[in-house]
C-alpha positions as CSV (number, residue, x, y, z in Angstrom):
1,M,10.2,13.6,-9.6
2,A,6.8,14.3,-8.1
3,T,5.6,12.2,-5.2
4,T,2.2,10.8,-4.7
5,T,0.4,10.9,-1.4
6,V,-2.1,8.1,-0.8
7,N,-4.5,8.1,2.0
8,Q,-4.1,4.8,3.8
9,G,-7.8,4.6,4.7
10,S,-8.9,5.3,1.1
11,L,-6.4,2.7,-0.2
12,Q,-7.6,0.1,2.4
13,S,-11.1,0.6,1.1
14,Q,-9.8,-0.6,-2.3
15,I,-7.6,-3.5,-1.2
16,A,-6.9,-5.1,2.2
17,C,-5.7,-8.3,3.8
18,L,-8.5,-10.3,5.7
19,D,-6.7,-13.3,7.1
20,T,-3.8,-15.7,6.8
21,I,-4.3,-19.4,6.2
22,G,-2.1,-22.1,7.7
23,T,1.0,-23.2,5.8
24,D,-0.2,-26.8,5.6
25,V,-3.5,-25.7,4.1
26,L,-1.7,-23.5,1.6
27,E,0.6,-26.3,0.5
28,R,-2.3,-28.7,0.0
29,L,-4.3,-26.1,-2.0
30,R,-1.3,-25.2,-4.1
31,H,-0.5,-28.9,-4.8
32,E,-4.0,-29.7,-5.9
33,A,-4.3,-26.6,-8.1
34,L,-0.9,-27.4,-9.8
35,T,-1.5,-31.1,-10.4
36,V,-5.2,-31.5,-11.3
37,P,-5.7,-31.8,-15.1
38,A,-6.6,-28.4,-16.4
39,N,-7.8,-26.6,-19.5
40,W,-6.9,-23.0,-19.1
41,V,-9.0,-20.5,-21.1
42,V,-8.1,-17.1,-22.4
43,E,-10.9,-14.5,-21.9
44,Y,-11.2,-10.7,-21.7
45,G,-8.6,-10.3,-24.4
46,K,-8.9,-6.5,-24.4
47,Y,-8.0,-6.4,-20.8
48,Q,-4.6,-8.1,-21.0
49,S,-1.3,-8.4,-22.8
50,G,-1.7,-12.1,-23.1
51,G,-0.6,-14.6,-20.5
52,W,-3.6,-14.3,-18.3
53,R,-5.8,-17.5,-18.3
54,T,-8.5,-18.8,-16.1
55,Q,-10.7,-21.8,-15.3
56,S,-13.9,-21.8,-13.2
57,L,-14.5,-23.9,-10.0
58,L,-17.9,-22.5,-9.2
59,N,-20.2,-21.0,-11.9
60,G,-23.7,-21.2,-13.3
61,S,-23.1,-24.0,-15.8
62,G,-20.7,-26.4,-14.2
63,D,-18.3,-26.1,-17.2
64,P,-14.8,-25.0,-16.1
65,G,-14.3,-23.5,-19.5
66,D,-17.2,-21.1,-18.8
67,V,-15.1,-18.2,-17.4
68,K,-17.0,-15.0,-18.3
69,I,-18.3,-14.1,-14.8
70,G,-21.9,-13.0,-14.2
71,D,-24.6,-13.2,-11.5
72,C,-25.8,-16.8,-11.0
73,D,-26.6,-19.5,-8.4
74,P,-23.3,-21.3,-8.7
75,V,-22.7,-25.0,-8.9
76,P,-19.4,-26.9,-8.7
77,T,-17.8,-27.4,-12.0
78,T,-16.4,-30.7,-13.1
79,L,-12.9,-29.4,-12.3
80,L,-13.9,-28.6,-8.7
81,R,-15.3,-32.0,-8.3
82,R,-11.7,-33.4,-8.8
83,M,-10.4,-30.9,-6.2
84,P,-11.7,-32.1,-2.7
85,I,-9.3,-30.0,-0.7
86,T,-10.2,-26.8,-2.5
87,R,-13.9,-27.6,-2.3
88,Q,-13.5,-28.2,1.5
89,F,-11.7,-24.9,1.9
90,L,-14.3,-23.0,0.0
91,D,-17.1,-24.6,2.1
92,S,-15.2,-23.7,5.3
93,L,-15.3,-20.0,4.6
94,G,-19.1,-20.0,4.7
95,L,-19.4,-17.3,2.0
96,R,-22.1,-16.7,-0.5
97,Y,-20.2,-17.2,-3.8
98,M,-21.1,-15.7,-7.2
99,W,-18.2,-17.2,-9.1
100,V,-14.9,-18.9,-8.2
101,R,-11.9,-19.2,-10.5
102,L,-8.3,-20.2,-10.7
103,A,-6.2,-17.5,-12.5
104,W,-2.8,-17.9,-13.9
105,L,-0.6,-14.9,-14.9
106,E,2.6,-15.8,-16.9
107,P,5.9,-13.9,-16.6
108,N,6.0,-10.6,-18.4
109,S,2.3,-10.4,-18.5
110,F,-0.2,-7.7,-17.6
111,L,-3.8,-7.0,-16.9
112,W,-4.3,-3.5,-18.2
113,E,-6.0,-0.7,-16.3
114,H,-9.7,-1.5,-15.9
115,R,-12.8,-1.8,-13.8
116,D,-14.9,-4.9,-13.2
117,Y,-18.6,-5.5,-12.4
118,A,-19.8,-2.6,-14.5
119,D,-22.1,-4.9,-16.5
120,L,-23.5,-6.7,-13.5
121,A,-26.5,-6.0,-11.3
122,D,-26.1,-3.2,-8.7
123,I,-25.6,-5.6,-5.8
124,E,-22.9,-5.3,-3.1
125,R,-20.2,-7.9,-3.8
126,H,-16.5,-8.2,-3.1
127,R,-13.6,-10.1,-4.8
128,L,-11.4,-12.2,-2.7
129,H,-7.9,-13.3,-3.8
130,L,-5.9,-16.1,-2.3
131,P,-2.4,-16.2,-3.9
132,L,-1.3,-19.8,-4.2
133,V,1.9,-19.2,-6.1
134,T,3.5,-15.8,-6.6
135,N,6.8,-13.9,-6.7
136,S,8.2,-10.5,-5.6
137,S,7.7,-9.0,-9.1
138,A,3.9,-9.9,-9.2
139,A,1.7,-7.1,-8.0
140,L,-1.7,-5.4,-8.2
141,V,-1.9,-1.7,-8.8
142,T,-4.7,0.4,-7.5
143,G,-5.2,3.8,-5.9
144,G,-1.7,5.0,-6.8
145,A,0.1,2.1,-5.2
146,R,1.6,-1.2,-6.1
147,I,0.7,-4.0,-3.7
148,H,2.4,-7.4,-3.6
149,M,-0.2,-9.9,-2.6
150,A,1.6,-12.4,-0.5
151,A,0.9,-16.1,-0.8
152,G,-1.2,-17.7,1.9
153,R,-3.0,-14.4,2.8
154,L,-6.7,-13.8,1.9
155,W,-7.1,-10.4,0.2
156,R,-10.2,-8.3,-0.5
157,L,-10.3,-6.2,-3.7
158,A,-13.0,-3.7,-4.6
159,P,-12.7,-4.1,-8.5
160,T,-15.1,-1.3,-9.2
161,N,-12.0,0.9,-8.6
162,V,-9.5,1.2,-11.5
163,H,-6.8,-1.5,-11.1
164,G,-4.4,-3.7,-13.0
165,A,-2.0,-6.6,-12.4
166,C,1.5,-7.4,-13.5
167,N,3.9,-10.3,-13.3
168,L,7.2,-8.8,-14.4
169,L,9.8,-11.5,-14.0
170,G,8.1,-14.7,-13.0
171,P,7.6,-17.5,-12.2
172,G,3.9,-17.7,-13.0
173,R,1.4,-16.3,-10.5
174,L,-1.5,-18.5,-9.5
175,H,-4.5,-17.1,-7.6
176,L,-7.7,-18.5,-6.3
177,I,-10.3,-15.8,-7.0
178,M,-13.7,-15.7,-5.2
179,D,-16.4,-13.3,-6.2
180,C,-18.8,-13.2,-3.3
181,Y,-22.1,-11.5,-2.5
182,S,-22.2,-9.4,0.6
183,D,-23.6,-11.1,3.7
184,D,-23.1,-11.2,7.4
185,T,-20.2,-13.8,7.2
186,L,-18.4,-11.6,4.7
187,A,-19.1,-8.5,6.8
188,R,-17.5,-10.1,9.9
189,T,-14.4,-11.0,7.8
190,V,-14.1,-7.6,6.4
191,D,-14.2,-6.1,9.9
192,R,-10.8,-7.6,10.6
193,E,-9.1,-6.4,7.5
194,Y,-5.8,-4.5,7.5
195,L,-3.2,-3.1,5.1
196,A,0.3,-3.2,6.4
197,P,2.8,-0.4,5.3
198,D,5.2,-3.1,4.0
199,D,2.6,-4.4,1.6
200,V,2.4,-1.0,-0.2
201,A,4.8,0.7,-2.6
202,L,3.5,4.2,-3.6
203,L,3.9,5.1,-7.3
204,P,5.4,8.5,-8.0
205,A,3.3,10.8,-10.2
206,A,4.3,10.8,-13.8
207,E,6.1,14.0,-14.9
208,P,4.9,15.7,-18.1
209,T,8.3,15.1,-19.6
210,E,8.1,11.4,-18.9
211,L,4.8,11.1,-20.6
212,E,6.1,13.1,-23.6
213,D,9.1,10.8,-23.9
214,R,6.9,7.7,-23.7
215,V,4.6,9.0,-26.4
216,E,7.5,9.8,-28.7
217,Q,9.0,6.3,-28.2
218,S,5.7,4.7,-28.7
219,R,5.2,6.7,-31.9
220,K,8.6,5.6,-33.2
221,L,7.8,1.9,-32.5
222,I,4.4,2.2,-34.3
223,T,5.9,4.0,-37.2
224,L,8.4,1.1,-37.6
225,G,5.4,-1.3,-37.7
226,Y,5.7,-2.6,-34.1
227,D,2.1,-1.5,-33.2
228,R,1.7,-3.9,-30.2
229,A,5.1,-2.9,-28.7
230,G,4.3,0.7,-29.1
231,E,1.0,0.4,-27.4
232,Q,2.4,-1.7,-24.5
233,H,5.3,0.8,-24.1
234,L,2.6,3.3,-22.9
235,L,0.3,0.9,-21.1
236,R,3.1,-0.5,-18.9
237,M,3.5,3.0,-17.4
238,F,0.4,2.3,-15.2
239,Y,2.7,-0.1,-13.2
240,E,5.5,2.4,-12.8
241,R,3.9,5.8,-12.3
242,T,0.6,7.4,-11.2
243,V,-1.2,8.6,-14.3
244,P,-4.7,10.2,-14.4
245,E,-7.4,7.5,-15.1
246,G,-7.6,6.6,-18.7
247,R,-4.9,8.9,-19.8
248,L,-2.7,6.2,-21.3
249,Y,-5.5,5.0,-23.5
250,E,-6.0,8.6,-24.7
251,L,-2.3,9.0,-25.5
252,I,-2.3,5.8,-27.6
253,A,-5.3,7.1,-29.5
254,A,-3.5,10.5,-29.9
255,V,-0.4,8.7,-31.3
256,Y,-2.5,6.9,-33.9
257,T,-4.3,10.2,-34.8
258,S,-1.0,11.9,-35.3
259,L,-0.1,9.1,-37.8
260,G,-3.3,9.5,-39.7
261,R,-4.6,6.1,-38.5
262,E,-8.1,7.1,-37.3
263,A,-9.5,3.6,-37.2
264,D,-6.8,2.6,-34.7
265,A,-7.3,5.8,-32.7
266,Q,-11.0,5.0,-32.5
267,R,-10.2,1.5,-31.4
268,W,-8.4,2.8,-28.3
269,I,-11.1,5.3,-27.5
270,D,-13.5,2.4,-27.6
271,N,-11.2,0.3,-25.5
272,K,-11.1,3.0,-22.9
273,T,-14.9,3.0,-22.7
274,V,-15.0,-0.8,-22.4
275,L,-12.3,-1.2,-19.8
276,L,-13.1,1.8,-17.7
277,G,-16.8,2.3,-18.3
278,S,-16.0,6.0,-19.2
279,E,-16.6,8.4,-22.0
280,P,-13.6,9.6,-24.1
281,A,-12.1,12.9,-22.9
282,E,-12.4,15.9,-25.2
283,G,-9.6,16.2,-27.7
284,T,-8.9,12.5,-28.1
285,R,-11.0,11.9,-31.2
């Protein structure tokens, strides 16, 4: 099996740990997030398998159900007004927020390979994650590596790089996600960032025979009428092997083309463009 070499500095530019919060603070934030009455919203359906839901704490409207992020001068939502501990924690960081959400990822759920911020203004910003509830099978994949984001640690993610998330076994994963505009306070925080070797599991490169086997198994499932299972059988490879960017979307399109289902093939070519902000590769149409 081919191995993958990942430059630590390059990977740290994509994801890194900024700080660790106290256990008592973590417990209070977790308790508040788990007990406050909530109305989870499903958004970005093309980006996920199902099972990923969010609600907003800071946004442009004050409505916690408004979860499609964008540039704004954020105000507390009605949900955050019932969460004084979380509000105090956010204030204590002193950051210039764009949007803040709680995000829940159920067991056996995935956020597919994608990029974020592509449709926003060209302004420097960063995404911070604070895992409140997690498990050893929950991970973020970026830069050819799978990273378990430990609870109670503040993580920075550069979501303009291709990435995805998974929660294989459960229980559910709950993150506080903060999209922030770059400023001096954030710059000082980023100066202290690090990525420990124990946080990183490198993904081996996918062998051509592995891809061929996956494609054939996917084709069999789709031929039997299990379209979703066939698609996900290929998409899940992103969390197991390093595959060239967008290749899995191209392979799904190729499977549908081989079955004479051009409309479904085009749907996945379009999905690739939406999720990655890229043009279809030659030969996939």
